[in-house]
C-alpha positions in Angstrom: -6.3 12.8 23.2 -4.6 9.4 22.7 -5.6 9.2 19.0 -4.0 12.6 18.3 -0.7 11.2 19.7 -0.9 8.3 17.2 -1.4 10.8 14.4 1.6 12.8 15.6 3.7 9.6 15.6 2.6 8.6 12.0 3.3 12.1 10.8 6.8 12.2 12.3 7.7 8.8 11.0 6.4 9.6 7.5 8.6 12.7 7.4 11.6 10.6 8.5 11.0 8.7 5.2 11.9 11.9 3.4 14.7 13.1 5.6 15.9 11.0 8.5 17.2 13.7 10.8 14.7 16.5 10.5 11.9 14.9 12.5 14.4 13.7 15.1 15.8 17.2 15.4 12.3 18.7 15.7 11.3 16.2 18.4 14.6 16.9 20.2 14.3 20.7 20.1 10.6 20.7 21.0 11.3 18.3 23.8 14.1 20.4 25.1 12.5 23.9 24.8 8.7 23.4 24.9 6.0 21.5 26.7 4.6 20.1 23.4 6.3 16.8 24.0 7.9 15.2 27.1 10.3 12.4 26.2 10.7 9.6 28.8 13.6 7.3 29.1 15.3 6.2 27.0 14.0 8.7 24.4 14.9 11.7 26.6 18.5 11.2 25.4 17.3 13.1 22.3 17.2 16.3 24.3 20.9 16.1 25.1 23.0 18.9 23.6 25.4 16.3 22.2 22.5 14.6 20.4 21.1 17.9 19.2 24.5 18.9 17.9 24.9 15.5 16.2 21.4 15.8 14.6 22.2 19.3 13.3 25.5 18.0 11.8 23.8 14.9 10.2 21.0 17.2 8.9 23.5 19.4 7.1 25.4 16.4 5.7 22.2 14.9 4.3 21.0 18.3 3.0 24.2 18.8 1.0 24.7 15.2 -0.1 21.1 15.1 -1.5 21.8 18.1 -3.7 24.9 16.8 -5.5 24.3 14.7 -8.6 25.5 11.1 -8.3 26.2 11.5 -4.5 22.4 11.8 -4.0 22.0 8.3 -5.3 24.6 7.0 -2.9 23.0 9.0 -0.1 19.6 7.4 -0.9 21.2 3.9 -0.8 22.8 4.6 2.6 19.5 6.2 3.9 17.6 3.0 3.0 18.7 1.7 6.4 18.8 5.0 8.3 15.4 6.6 7.4 13.3 3.5 8.5 15.4 3.4 11.7 14.8 7.1 12.3 11.1 6.6 11.6 11.0 3.8 14.2 12.8 5.9 16.8 10.7 9.0 16.3 7.5 7.0 16.2 8.4 5.2 19.4 9.6 8.3 21.2 6.5 10.4 20.3 4.0 7.6 20.7 5.3 6.6 24.1 5.4 10.3 25.2 1.8 10.9 24.2 0.0 7.5 24.5 0.4 4.0 25.7 1.5 2.2 22.5 3.6 -0.8 23.2 7.3 0.0 22.3 7.7 -2.9 19.9 4.5 -2.1 18.0 5.6 1.6 17.9 9.0 0.7 16.5 7.5 -1.6 13.9 4.9 0.9 12.8 7.5 3.7 12.5 9.8 1.4 10.6 7.0 0.5 8.1 5.8 4.0 7.6 9.2 5.6 7.1 10.4 2.7 5.0 7.3 2.9 2.8 7.8 6.7 2.3 11.5 6.2 1.6 10.8 3.4 -0.8 8.3 5.4 -2.8 10.7 8.4 -2.9 13.8 6.3 -3.9 12.2 3.7 -6.2 9.5 5.8 -7.9 9.6 9.5 -7.5 13.3 10.3 -7.8 13.9 8.0 -10.8 10.9 9.5 -12.5 12.2 13.0 -11.8 15.7 12.1 -12.9 14.4 10.6 -16.2 12.0 13.4 -16.9 14.4 16.3 -16.3 17.8 14.6 -17.0 18.6 15.2 -13.4 18.0 18.9 -13.3 14.8 18.5 -11.2 16.5 16.6 -8.4 17.7 19.6 -6.5 14.3 21.4 -6.4 12.6 18.1 -5.5 15.1 17.5 -2.8 14.6 21.0 -1.4 10.8 20.4 -1.5 11.2 17.1 0.4 13.2 18.8 3.1 10.6 21.5 3.4 7.8 19.0 3.5 9.6 16.9 6.1 10.2 20.0 8.3 6.6 21.3 8.0 5.0 17.8 8.6 7.3 17.2 11.6 6.3 20.5 13.2 2.6 20.1 12.4 2.6 16.6 13.6 3.3 17.8 17.1 1.6 21.2 17.1 -1.6 20.3 15.1 -1.9 16.5 14.9 -5.6 16.8 13.8 -4.4 18.5 10.7 -2.1 15.4 10.0 -5.2 13.2 10.5 -7.1 15.3 7.9 -4.2 15.2 5.5 -3.8 11.4 5.9 -7.5 10.9 5.1 -7.3 13.2 2.0 -4.2 11.5 0.8 -5.7 8.0 1.3 -8.8 9.1 -0.6 -6.7 10.6 -3.4 -4.7 7.3 -3.8 -8.0 5.3 -3.8 -9.4 7.6 -6.5 -6.3 7.3 -8.6 -6.4 3.5 -8.4 -10.1 3.5 -9.2 -9.6 5.8 -12.2 -6.8 3.6 -13.5 -8.8 0.5 -13.1 -11.7 2.1 -15.0 -9.4 3.2 -17.9 -7.9 -0.3 -18.1 -11.3 -1.9 -18.2 -12.5 0.5 -20.9 -9.4 -0.1 -23.0 -9.9 -3.9 -22.9 -13.5 -3.5 -24.0 
């Protein structure tokens, strides 16, 4: 069961790379109202009504800021610090609640996972979408990111084995893309 807790933590921190507050809010609400996750100190503070209210407010601010042209770029710049931090918090909170991962390692892993997802989103995906659609595609892509973050956050806690399968499939797909690219480059050089 310990390995499933790690998959939950990875899924939650990855979703924090897309939207900082959704996974924190999912963990807070599920910790408050269900037995799916039990948050120990200091992470139990997430289940406070004040924190839940603050997370709802911050989620709404990020949701709308990410949909307004020009402001979405400022939002992404600000979120460069917030999303990895949220990923570290949610990884540490969920990993500690489910397994015995050392808190420093959990914070570092969450920071790396959320930071990587945020980096790919901010430095590769969003600029490509903006360039390809003259900015028109940013709102649908942002809404898709929010939906993916919500679904992955919930599934990470409810069905962590699914997250493990998705992680394996995604890794295999990336390896296949890199392999195919290397083969094309070697053929073009021949």
